[in-house]
C-alpha angles and dihedrals in degrees: 000000000000126000099267092193086080115079098218128148087241089059092047091052091047093053094045091052091049091049093050090048095049095047091044089224117208087203094047093122091057092050101073114186088220086067090071124073137197091256087080096040101124090049092049091048093050090050090046089052092051090050096044092050097060129069094209143001138215119238092257093052090050090051091049095048091046089050090050090046088052091056091054095055118109112249 
């Protein structure tokens, strides 16, 4: 696992891929890790830590997390 204390694009991409995998996102293909930049690094890391800390999620939790992830995308 990379050192997530460093706000690098590689770490952003790692966290996004982990979030997508953990949430088993149906829209994962549309959520490209390259669409996220280091400018939102702390927010992405916070979201990653929430996702990594839980073994499973309800449908409403997944929807809320995906919505939050969408807000962090670069336009």
